[in-house]
C-alpha positions, 0 to 999 in steps of 0.5 A: 267568195266574190272576185272583182276585176277592173279595167278601163284604165290607161292614159289619157290627155287633161280633159278627156274621159276614160270609164271604169269598169268593175265586173264582179265574178258572182252574183251582186245580190251577195253585195251591197254597197260598192264604190270607188276607191283611188290611191296616187303615189305617195298618197292615202288611198281615198274614196272615189265615189260610192253606190247603195245596191238600190242606186243611191250614189254619192261623189267625193267633192273632188269629183262631183261633177266629173264622174259619175259611179253606176251599177248594173245589178243584172250584169254584176257590174259597176261602173265610174264614168270620168270626165274632164279629167285632171293630172290629179285624177292619176292614181290606181283606181280600185272597186269594192264591195260590201258582202250582205252577209257580213262586214267584209269587204271585197276589192278588186287589185286595181287599174292604173288611170295617168291624166298627162297635162 
């Protein structure tokens, strides 16, 4: 069982930056795709960015050019660099990881990001 723990959230002013980290409890060799979702109050969870095991990344249109997803397989860690933050980026951010051997998706518990105007 892979456990994911997010960190790096917090309160930041509009235009600022944050770097989210998602640490996996076990080797990422057990994992294929990883990524980030977010959920704002009263809204559905939305995909922010995803990355394959060989580093191919995609970002949602709402964050393209501002956020960058990356992963360090040797360190069992996923990152989300968030620049030029906007109040509408305020949400709980969740990381996920897909099991290599099954269709199971692991989830972290989330980290709060709040952007003040």
